[in-house]
C-alpha positions as CSV (number, residue, x, y, z in Angstrom):
1,X,178.5,173.5,182.9
2,X,179.3,177.0,184.3
3,X,176.1,178.3,183.9
4,X,173.1,175.9,184.1
5,X,169.1,177.3,182.9
6,X,167.5,177.2,186.6
7,X,164.3,178.6,185.5
8,X,162.4,180.4,182.8
9,X,159.6,182.9,183.4
10,X,157.6,184.2,180.5
11,X,154.9,187.0,180.4
12,X,153.2,188.2,177.1
13,X,155.5,185.8,174.6
14,X,153.2,183.8,172.3
15,X,151.1,181.4,174.4
16,X,152.9,182.4,177.7
17,X,150.9,185.1,179.5
18,X,152.0,184.1,182.6
19,X,154.0,180.8,182.7
20,X,157.4,179.6,184.4
21,X,159.7,175.9,184.1
22,X,160.9,176.6,187.6
23,X,163.5,173.6,188.9
24,X,165.0,173.2,185.0
25,X,167.2,170.2,185.5
26,X,169.6,168.7,183.1
27,X,167.4,166.4,181.1
28,X,164.0,168.5,181.0
29,X,161.0,167.1,179.3
30,X,158.5,169.3,177.7
31,X,154.9,167.0,176.9
32,X,151.4,167.4,176.0
33,X,149.0,167.6,173.3
34,X,149.6,169.4,170.0
35,X,148.9,172.9,170.3
36,X,149.7,173.0,173.8
37,X,152.7,175.5,173.7
38,X,155.4,173.2,174.3
39,X,157.1,174.2,170.9
40,X,156.6,177.6,171.8
41,X,159.2,177.7,174.3
42,X,161.6,176.6,171.4
43,X,160.5,179.5,169.3
44,X,161.5,181.9,171.9
45,X,164.9,180.4,172.0
46,X,164.9,180.6,168.4
47,X,164.1,184.2,168.2
48,X,166.4,185.1,171.4
49,X,169.2,183.5,169.1
50,X,168.3,185.0,165.8
51,X,168.6,188.7,168.0
52,X,171.9,187.9,169.3
53,X,173.0,187.1,165.9
54,X,171.5,189.8,163.6
55,X,169.4,192.2,165.8
56,X,165.9,190.6,163.8
57,X,162.8,190.5,166.1
58,X,158.6,190.4,164.8
59,X,156.0,191.6,167.1
60,X,154.3,188.6,166.1
61,X,156.4,187.0,168.9
62,X,154.3,189.0,171.5
63,X,150.9,187.3,172.6
64,X,148.0,188.0,170.0
65,X,150.5,190.5,168.3
66,X,149.3,193.3,171.2
67,X,152.5,195.7,171.5
68,X,151.3,197.2,173.8
69,X,151.7,194.8,176.9
70,X,154.3,194.1,179.3
71,X,156.1,191.4,177.2
72,X,159.2,190.0,179.2
73,X,161.1,186.9,179.8
74,X,163.4,186.2,183.2
75,X,166.0,183.2,182.6
76,X,167.5,181.9,186.1
77,X,171.1,180.7,186.5
78,X,173.2,178.6,188.7
79,X,176.4,179.8,188.2
80,X,179.3,177.0,188.7
81,X,181.4,176.9,191.9
82,X,185.0,176.7,189.5
83,X,183.6,180.2,187.6
84,X,182.4,181.8,191.2
85,X,185.5,181.1,192.5
86,X,187.0,182.5,189.6
87,X,185.3,186.0,189.6
88,X,186.2,186.2,193.9
89,X,189.7,186.0,192.6
90,X,189.6,188.7,190.6
91,X,187.9,191.1,192.7
92,X,190.2,190.3,195.7
93,X,193.2,190.7,193.5
94,X,192.1,193.9,192.7
95,X,191.5,195.1,195.9
96,X,188.2,195.8,195.6
97,X,186.9,193.7,198.7
98,X,189.5,195.5,201.1
99,X,187.5,197.8,202.9
100,X,184.7,195.8,202.7
101,X,186.4,193.3,204.8
102,X,187.7,195.7,207.2
103,X,184.2,197.3,208.0
104,X,182.4,194.2,208.4
105,X,185.6,192.6,211.3
106,X,183.7,192.4,214.8
107,X,180.3,191.9,212.7
108,X,178.7,188.4,213.7
109,X,179.7,185.5,211.0
110,X,182.2,187.8,209.6
111,X,185.9,187.7,209.2
112,X,188.9,188.9,211.0
113,X,191.6,190.3,209.8
114,X,194.2,187.4,209.7
115,X,191.3,185.3,208.6
116,X,190.7,187.7,205.3
117,X,193.8,188.5,204.7
118,X,194.6,184.6,203.8
119,X,193.1,184.4,200.0
120,X,192.3,180.9,199.9
121,X,190.1,181.4,203.8
122,X,188.8,185.0,202.2
123,X,187.2,183.4,198.7
124,X,186.0,179.7,200.7
125,X,184.3,182.4,203.4
126,X,182.4,184.2,200.3
127,X,181.8,180.9,198.4
128,X,180.1,179.5,202.0
129,X,178.0,182.9,202.1
130,X,176.7,182.0,198.3
131,X,178.2,185.2,196.9
132,X,177.1,185.0,193.3
133,X,175.4,181.9,193.2
134,X,172.9,182.6,190.8
135,X,172.5,185.3,187.9
136,X,169.5,186.5,187.0
137,X,168.7,188.2,183.2
138,X,165.5,190.0,182.1
139,X,164.7,190.6,178.4
140,X,162.1,193.3,177.7
141,X,159.8,194.1,174.5
142,X,159.6,197.8,173.9
143,X,157.0,199.0,171.6
144,X,159.1,202.5,172.0
145,X,162.7,200.7,170.2
146,X,160.0,197.8,168.5
147,X,163.1,195.3,169.5
148,X,163.8,193.3,172.6
149,X,166.7,194.3,174.8
150,X,168.3,193.5,178.0
151,X,166.1,195.5,181.0
152,X,168.2,193.8,184.1
153,X,170.9,191.8,185.5
154,X,171.0,190.7,188.6
155,X,172.7,188.1,191.0
156,X,171.7,186.2,194.2
157,X,174.7,186.6,197.2
158,X,172.6,183.4,199.1
159,X,173.4,184.2,202.5
160,X,173.7,188.0,201.8
161,X,170.7,188.8,199.2
162,X,170.4,189.9,195.8
163,X,172.2,192.4,194.2
164,X,171.0,194.6,190.7
165,X,174.2,195.3,188.3
166,X,172.1,196.5,185.2
167,X,169.0,198.4,184.6
168,X,167.6,199.8,181.4
169,X,165.0,201.6,181.4
170,X,162.9,203.1,177.9
171,X,160.4,204.9,178.4
172,X,158.9,208.6,176.6
173,X,161.1,210.6,177.8
174,X,163.5,208.2,179.4
175,X,166.4,205.9,177.2
176,X,169.4,205.1,180.2
177,X,171.4,202.6,181.0
178,X,172.0,202.3,184.7
179,X,175.1,200.6,186.2
180,X,176.4,199.4,190.0
181,X,179.2,202.2,190.4
182,X,182.0,200.2,191.4
183,X,183.8,203.8,193.1
184,X,180.5,203.9,195.7
185,X,180.9,200.1,196.8
186,X,184.3,199.6,197.2
187,X,184.2,203.1,199.6
188,X,185.7,203.1,203.1
189,X,182.6,202.6,205.2
190,X,181.1,200.1,202.8
191,X,180.6,196.4,204.5
192,X,180.5,193.0,202.8
193,X,176.7,193.5,202.9
194,X,176.8,196.8,201.4
195,X,179.1,195.3,198.6
196,X,177.0,192.4,197.5
197,X,173.4,194.3,197.9
198,X,173.5,198.2,197.5
199,X,173.1,199.3,193.6
200,X,174.7,203.0,193.7
201,X,174.1,203.7,190.2
202,X,175.9,205.7,187.1
203,X,174.2,206.3,184.0
204,X,176.4,205.0,181.3
205,X,174.2,206.3,177.9
206,X,171.1,204.9,176.1
207,X,169.7,201.8,176.3
208,X,170.7,198.8,173.3
209,X,168.2,198.3,171.2
210,X,168.6,194.5,170.3
211,X,170.8,191.3,171.9
212,X,173.5,192.1,169.5
213,X,174.0,195.9,169.8
214,X,174.6,195.0,174.1
215,X,176.9,191.9,173.6
216,X,179.0,194.4,170.4
217,X,179.3,196.7,172.9
218,X,180.7,195.4,176.1
219,X,183.4,197.7,176.2
220,X,181.0,200.4,178.0
221,X,181.6,197.6,180.6
222,X,185.1,197.7,180.9
223,X,185.5,199.6,184.0
224,X,183.0,197.8,186.2
225,X,184.8,193.9,186.7
226,X,182.5,192.0,188.0
227,X,179.6,193.1,186.0
228,X,182.2,192.3,182.3
229,X,182.9,189.2,184.0
230,X,179.5,188.2,184.4
231,X,178.2,189.5,181.3
232,X,181.0,187.8,179.2
233,X,179.5,184.5,180.7
234,X,176.3,185.4,179.6
235,X,177.3,186.0,176.2
236,X,179.7,182.8,175.7
237,X,177.9,180.4,177.9
238,X,174.4,181.4,177.3
239,X,173.7,182.7,174.3
240,X,176.7,181.1,172.4
241,X,175.7,177.9,173.2
242,X,172.3,177.3,172.4
243,X,171.5,174.8,169.5
244,X,168.8,173.7,168.2
245,X,167.5,170.2,166.2
246,X,164.1,171.2,165.1
247,X,160.9,168.1,164.2
248,X,161.4,169.0,160.4
249,X,164.5,167.6,159.7
250,X,165.2,166.6,156.2
251,X,167.7,164.2,155.1
252,X,169.0,164.7,151.5
253,X,170.3,161.5,149.6
254,X,173.4,163.1,148.1
255,X,175.7,166.1,148.4
256,X,177.9,168.5,146.8
257,X,181.8,168.6,147.9
258,X,182.3,172.2,147.6
259,X,184.2,173.7,151.1
260,X,184.3,169.9,152.2
261,X,186.6,170.2,155.2
262,X,184.6,173.2,156.8
263,X,181.0,171.6,156.9
264,X,179.2,171.5,160.2
265,X,176.6,169.5,160.2
266,X,172.9,171.3,160.4
267,X,170.5,171.4,162.9
268,X,167.9,169.9,160.5
269,X,170.2,167.1,159.0
270,X,170.0,168.0,155.7
271,X,173.8,168.1,154.6
272,X,173.9,164.7,157.1
273,X,175.8,163.1,154.0
274,X,178.3,165.6,153.1
275,X,179.1,165.5,156.8
276,X,180.2,162.0,157.2
277,X,182.4,163.0,153.7
278,X,184.5,165.5,155.5
279,X,185.0,163.3,158.6
280,X,186.6,160.8,156.0
281,X,188.5,163.3,153.6
282,X,189.7,165.1,156.8
283,X,191.0,161.7,158.1
284,X,188.8,161.5,161.3
285,X,189.0,157.6,161.2
286,X,188.6,157.1,164.8
287,X,186.0,159.3,165.0
288,X,184.1,157.5,162.4
289,X,185.1,154.2,164.0
290,X,183.8,155.4,167.3
291,X,180.6,156.5,165.7
292,X,180.0,153.8,164.3
293,X,180.5,151.6,167.3
294,X,177.8,153.8,169.1
295,X,175.5,153.7,166.2
296,X,176.0,149.8,166.3
297,X,174.8,149.6,170.4
298,X,171.4,151.3,168.8
299,X,171.2,149.6,165.4
300,X,172.6,146.2,165.9
301,X,172.1,145.5,162.1
302,X,173.9,148.4,160.9
303,X,177.9,147.8,160.6
304,X,178.3,150.7,159.2
305,X,177.8,153.8,157.8
306,X,180.2,155.4,155.1
307,X,180.1,157.4,151.9
308,X,180.7,157.3,148.3
309,X,181.4,159.7,145.4
310,X,179.3,159.0,141.9
311,X,180.2,160.3,138.5
312,X,178.5,164.1,139.2
313,X,181.1,164.2,142.3
314,X,178.3,164.1,144.6
315,X,178.7,162.4,148.0
316,X,176.3,160.2,149.0
317,X,175.8,157.8,152.1
318,X,175.4,154.4,152.4
319,X,174.8,151.7,154.7
320,X,176.5,148.4,155.3
321,X,173.9,146.1,156.9
322,X,174.4,142.1,158.7
323,X,173.0,139.6,156.2
324,X,172.1,142.0,153.6
325,X,175.3,141.6,150.4
326,X,175.4,145.2,149.2
327,X,175.2,148.6,150.1
328,X,172.1,150.4,150.7
329,X,172.1,153.7,149.9
330,X,170.1,156.5,152.2
331,X,167.0,156.7,149.9
332,X,166.1,152.6,151.0
333,X,166.8,153.1,154.9
334,X,164.2,154.1,157.2
335,X,163.5,157.9,158.2
336,X,164.0,156.2,162.2
337,X,167.1,154.9,161.3
338,X,168.4,158.4,159.6
339,X,167.1,160.1,162.8
340,X,169.5,158.0,165.0
341,X,172.5,158.7,162.9
342,X,171.9,162.4,162.7
343,X,171.1,162.8,166.8
344,X,174.2,160.4,167.7
345,X,176.4,162.4,165.2
346,X,175.1,166.1,166.1
347,X,175.5,165.2,170.1
348,X,178.9,164.0,169.3
349,X,179.9,167.2,167.5
350,X,178.7,169.1,170.7
351,X,181.1,167.4,173.1
352,X,179.7,169.9,176.3
353,X,178.7,172.9,178.0
354,X,176.0,173.4,175.5
355,X,172.2,174.0,175.9
356,X,170.4,171.3,173.4
357,X,166.6,171.4,172.6
358,X,165.1,168.7,170.2
359,X,161.7,168.7,169.2
360,X,159.8,165.7,169.0
361,X,163.0,163.2,168.9
362,X,159.8,160.2,168.9
363,X,159.5,160.8,165.1
364,X,159.9,157.7,163.1
365,X,161.6,156.0,166.3
366,X,160.0,152.8,168.1
367,X,159.3,152.4,171.6
368,X,162.6,150.5,172.0
369,X,164.9,152.8,170.2
370,X,162.9,156.2,171.9
371,X,164.1,154.5,175.2
372,X,167.5,153.8,174.4
373,X,167.8,157.4,173.0
374,X,165.8,158.8,176.6
375,X,168.5,157.2,178.6
376,X,171.3,158.7,176.1
377,X,169.9,161.9,176.6
378,X,170.1,161.7,180.5
379,X,173.5,160.1,180.5
380,X,175.2,163.3,178.7
381,X,172.6,166.0,180.2
382,X,175.2,166.5,183.0
383,X,177.7,168.3,180.8
384,X,174.9,169.4,178.1
385,X,171.5,170.5,179.4
386,X,169.0,168.8,177.1
387,X,165.1,170.3,176.9
388,X,163.1,168.3,174.2
389,X,159.1,168.5,173.8
390,X,157.7,165.5,172.8
391,X,153.9,163.5,173.3
392,X,155.9,159.8,173.8
393,X,155.4,158.1,177.2
394,X,159.0,156.6,176.2
395,X,161.1,159.8,177.1
396,X,159.6,160.3,180.4
397,X,162.7,159.7,182.9
398,X,162.0,156.8,185.0
399,X,163.4,159.0,188.3
400,X,163.5,162.9,188.9
401,X,167.3,162.4,189.7
402,X,168.7,165.2,187.2
403,X,165.3,165.4,185.2
404,X,162.2,167.4,185.6
405,X,159.3,166.9,183.2
406,X,156.4,169.5,182.3
407,X,153.1,169.1,181.4
408,X,151.3,171.6,178.9
409,X,147.8,172.7,178.7
410,X,146.4,175.2,176.4
411,X,143.3,176.8,178.8
412,X,141.6,179.7,177.3
413,X,143.9,180.0,174.5
414,X,146.7,180.4,177.2
415,X,149.5,177.6,177.8
416,X,149.9,176.6,181.0
417,X,153.1,174.6,182.8
418,X,152.8,171.9,185.3
419,X,155.9,170.2,186.7
420,X,154.7,166.3,187.1
421,X,157.1,164.4,189.2
422,X,157.5,161.0,188.0
423,X,154.7,158.9,190.9
424,X,152.3,161.6,189.2
425,X,152.7,160.7,185.7
426,X,149.2,159.2,185.5
427,X,148.4,162.6,185.2
428,X,149.8,162.9,182.0
429,X,148.4,159.8,180.7
430,X,144.9,160.7,181.2
431,X,145.3,164.1,179.6
432,X,147.3,162.7,176.6
433,X,144.1,160.0,176.4
434,X,145.9,157.5,177.2
435,X,144.4,155.1,180.1
436,X,147.3,153.6,182.1
437,X,145.4,151.6,183.8
438,X,144.0,149.9,179.9
439,X,147.9,149.8,179.3
440,X,148.7,147.8,182.3
441,X,146.0,145.3,181.4
442,X,146.9,145.1,178.3
443,X,150.7,144.6,179.1
444,X,150.0,141.9,181.6
445,X,147.6,140.1,178.9
446,X,150.6,139.7,176.7
447,X,152.4,137.3,179.1
448,X,149.3,136.1,180.5
449,X,149.7,132.1,179.4
450,X,146.2,131.3,180.5
451,X,144.5,133.9,179.3
452,X,145.9,132.7,175.9
453,X,145.2,129.2,176.6
454,X,141.5,130.5,177.3
455,X,141.6,132.3,173.8
456,X,142.5,129.5,171.3
457,X,140.4,126.9,172.9
458,X,137.3,129.2,172.3
459,X,138.0,130.4,169.2
460,X,138.8,126.6,168.4
461,X,135.5,125.9,169.8
462,X,133.3,128.2,167.6
463,X,135.0,126.8,164.5
464,X,135.8,130.5,163.6
465,X,138.0,131.4,160.6
466,X,140.8,133.5,160.7
467,X,139.7,137.2,161.2
468,X,140.8,140.5,161.2
469,X,142.2,139.9,164.9
470,X,144.0,136.7,164.6
471,X,145.0,134.2,162.1
472,X,146.1,130.5,163.0
473,X,149.4,128.2,161.4
474,X,149.9,124.7,161.4
475,X,153.6,125.6,161.0
476,X,155.8,128.6,159.0
477,X,156.9,128.0,155.6
478,X,160.4,129.4,155.9
479,X,161.1,126.3,158.4
480,X,160.2,123.5,155.9
481,X,161.4,125.4,152.9
482,X,165.7,124.6,151.8
483,X,166.2,126.2,148.7
484,X,167.5,129.7,149.4
485,X,165.8,132.2,146.7
486,X,162.0,130.7,147.9
487,X,163.5,130.4,151.4
488,X,163.7,133.9,151.5
489,X,160.7,134.3,149.8
490,X,158.9,132.9,152.8
491,X,160.5,135.0,155.3
492,X,159.6,138.2,153.3
493,X,156.3,136.7,153.1
494,X,156.1,136.2,156.9
495,X,157.3,139.9,157.4
496,X,154.8,141.1,155.4
497,X,152.0,139.5,157.7
498,X,153.7,140.3,160.7
499,X,153.5,144.2,159.1
500,X,150.1,143.3,158.0
501,X,148.7,143.5,161.9
502,X,150.9,146.0,163.0
503,X,149.5,148.6,160.0
504,X,146.2,147.7,160.7
505,X,145.0,147.1,164.5
506,X,147.7,144.7,165.2
507,X,146.6,141.5,165.9
508,X,147.8,137.6,166.9
509,X,149.4,134.8,165.0
510,X,149.0,131.4,166.7
511,X,151.3,129.0,165.5
512,X,150.9,125.2,165.7
513,X,147.3,124.7,165.5
514,X,145.6,123.0,161.9
515,X,144.9,125.3,159.2
516,X,141.5,124.1,158.4
517,X,138.3,123.7,160.0
518,X,137.3,121.8,162.4
519,X,140.7,123.3,164.4
520,X,143.1,120.7,165.7
521,X,146.2,121.4,167.9
522,X,149.4,119.8,166.0
523,X,152.1,121.2,168.2
524,X,155.4,121.8,167.2
525,X,158.3,118.9,167.6
526,X,160.7,121.3,166.2
527,X,164.3,120.7,168.0
528,X,165.7,124.1,169.7
529,X,162.8,125.9,169.3
530,X,163.7,129.0,171.7
531,X,166.5,129.4,168.8
532,X,164.3,129.6,166.1
533,X,161.7,132.3,168.2
534,X,165.4,133.9,168.5
535,X,165.4,134.1,164.8
536,X,161.9,135.0,164.4
537,X,162.8,138.3,166.4
538,X,166.0,139.1,164.2
539,X,164.5,138.5,161.1
540,X,161.2,141.0,161.8
541,X,163.5,143.3,162.8
542,X,165.8,143.2,160.3
543,X,163.3,143.6,157.8
544,X,160.9,146.2,159.2
545,X,163.5,148.2,160.4
546,X,161.5,148.4,163.8
547,X,162.3,147.2,167.2
548,X,161.6,143.5,168.4
549,X,159.3,145.5,171.3
550,X,156.2,145.9,169.1
551,X,156.0,142.0,168.6
552,X,156.4,139.4,171.3
553,X,156.7,135.8,170.1
554,X,156.3,133.2,173.0
555,X,155.7,129.6,174.1
556,X,152.3,127.8,175.2
557,X,151.3,124.5,176.4
558,X,148.0,123.3,174.8
559,X,146.4,119.7,175.4
560,X,145.3,117.6,172.1
561,X,142.2,115.5,171.5
562,X,144.7,113.0,173.4
563,X,145.1,114.8,176.3
564,X,149.0,114.8,175.1
565,X,150.9,118.4,175.8
566,X,151.7,120.5,172.8
567,X,153.9,123.2,172.1
568,X,152.8,126.3,170.5
569,X,153.2,129.8,169.2
570,X,151.5,133.0,170.1
571,X,153.2,135.5,168.1
572,X,151.6,139.3,169.8
573,X,151.2,141.8,167.8
574,X,151.1,145.6,168.2
575,X,149.5,148.7,166.2
576,X,152.2,150.3,165.3
577,X,152.1,154.2,165.7
578,X,154.6,154.1,162.8
579,X,154.4,152.6,159.6
580,X,155.9,149.1,158.9
581,X,157.0,148.4,155.9
582,X,159.5,145.3,154.7
583,X,162.6,145.5,153.0
584,X,162.8,143.4,150.1
585,X,166.1,142.3,148.7
586,X,166.3,145.0,146.1
587,X,166.6,147.5,148.7
588,X,162.5,148.6,148.1
589,X,159.8,148.7,150.7
590,X,156.2,146.8,150.4
591,X,153.6,148.0,152.7
592,X,150.7,145.3,153.3
593,X,147.3,146.1,155.8
594,X,145.5,143.6,157.3
595,X,142.1,143.8,155.5
596,X,139.8,140.9,156.5
597,X,141.4,137.9,156.4
598,X,143.9,138.8,154.5
599,X,147.2,141.0,153.8
600,X,146.5,143.8,150.8
601,X,149.3,145.6,149.7
602,X,148.3,149.7,150.1
603,X,150.2,152.8,149.3
604,X,151.9,153.7,152.6
605,X,150.2,157.3,152.9
606,X,147.4,155.7,153.8
607,X,148.0,153.6,156.1
608,X,149.8,156.6,157.8
609,X,146.5,158.8,157.0
610,X,144.8,156.0,159.9
611,X,147.8,156.6,162.2
612,X,147.5,160.3,163.0
613,X,145.7,160.6,165.5
614,X,147.9,157.7,167.5
615,X,150.7,159.0,170.5
616,X,151.8,155.3,170.8
617,X,152.3,151.7,169.9
618,X,149.6,150.2,171.3
619,X,148.1,146.3,171.8
620,X,144.0,147.7,172.7
621,X,142.5,145.0,170.4
622,X,143.7,142.4,173.3
623,X,140.5,144.2,175.8
624,X,138.3,143.2,172.7
625,X,139.8,139.4,172.6
626,X,139.8,139.5,176.6
627,X,135.7,140.4,176.3
628,X,135.6,137.5,173.6
629,X,137.0,134.9,175.9
630,X,134.8,136.4,179.1
631,X,131.8,136.0,176.7
632,X,130.5,139.6,176.7
633,X,130.4,140.1,173.2
């Protein structure tokens, strides 16, 4: 990227009284509780973009709407080496540097005449000195002009110093824009040090009263080549390339076909159907093929996304899904699938050299897909600088290589920002009420065969019937039924039982234990049990539209009353943060919740209401089972 944001300093904007996002990287994560100020950074960028486009500004962006405070934003950008070389080449060919080179001859570390007269040697020397390595832009609010304006543009020459290029002053009796006077910088007695640090200034007129006004009047800088080049860079490679995907994403089931060939995908996804249709009617078949291939990596059961046109001449999305012999319309697809489609399509259109902000990408996604999406963001972030806000640990990078993580907190109604390295993530978990030790214990119990053997034996000894947290099955109906229609019903019924646990507190299904009391270990004598387990995982994933990560299926060995070793299955089901529905053959969903010892059909809104305080999928109930096994209940 020619221009990459390295630091943002915020003073009295929204909840940021004094905050700093330093060491910004390719992939940047803002994480914290609700109302901590994560989304405020996005609101500020949205405000800047709107002001750049139409000059609009509202004082509600000022902290506590206090128009008397000194509200400002300072951006620090790193410039690419190729851009710096091009800028220095312009200065060299324009003979702006000749006097500075001559005046610096003989000074320690500077070039001699035969050296600086060689263009390549001279430009490389300036690059090595760090000339134009960074650029700073300060944006202020003025209660006099009732708007924001660019108050200063300056640049860093790493081994030489910092130089002001533009300074705008707005006071009761002063309104002027000062720029660096190039005619004084190229005077015979000026050295390289002078050329790259001095600010001999000249007043070129009053202050432009918005970002829009400033960038619409760049002709006033035509006599200042370096300054004009840098400001054009800010325009073309910053303000023009800010894109924001909001948390409120709306996927309309159909769309008109007006002006179809000029359709651009909206950030909130509302015209996704029309956008896919545009790709088809403009013969972008290769784009669609590549897109569907990538989508298949995230959603293996989706064969393709396409579109149809109905009798009212409206276009709508359809999905071809594995092992379902009809096309599914958009309204029958899960929100998670639509979000993945939108993210992949939007990013594919952006290509590169952009700045992309995404609010809460985890919405409607299971942890496995969140991790895949995180990896996608990281992989493209060397070409598209990524900023996300999230509550999910799944979007935290595994290392800080090219990535930065910021924990936001609200203290005394003000947002604080702390950069967190990967070895300090426990601070994030504590802030989000995630107990990392509890999380690790849960994970260890899932795969602990000795724990499960003790649990099964104790529950059998107690002669307990099924509870809200566990259920026994001698076998599964879907393994016994041969008739196709009845087999399909039994598959859906099995998935409903899995979903009912997930929609409650999570739970365990033990297969291979007699249904009736007294319990006996029967075991599973089926051939190719591993294949059956794989088929169960695929079935759950296909019918629930949730990644198999929320269900773990493993074999354990138990000895029956005759001391003969038997194989049983333990199906461990997480309490999911999302509502789990089960897809029926007619394309509709049924929602079940474990209540007592059975599964009840419920309204999905009732389930969603019970999950509002959750931050992620969890296996918290395993701690209860451990206490039960340890006789602590």
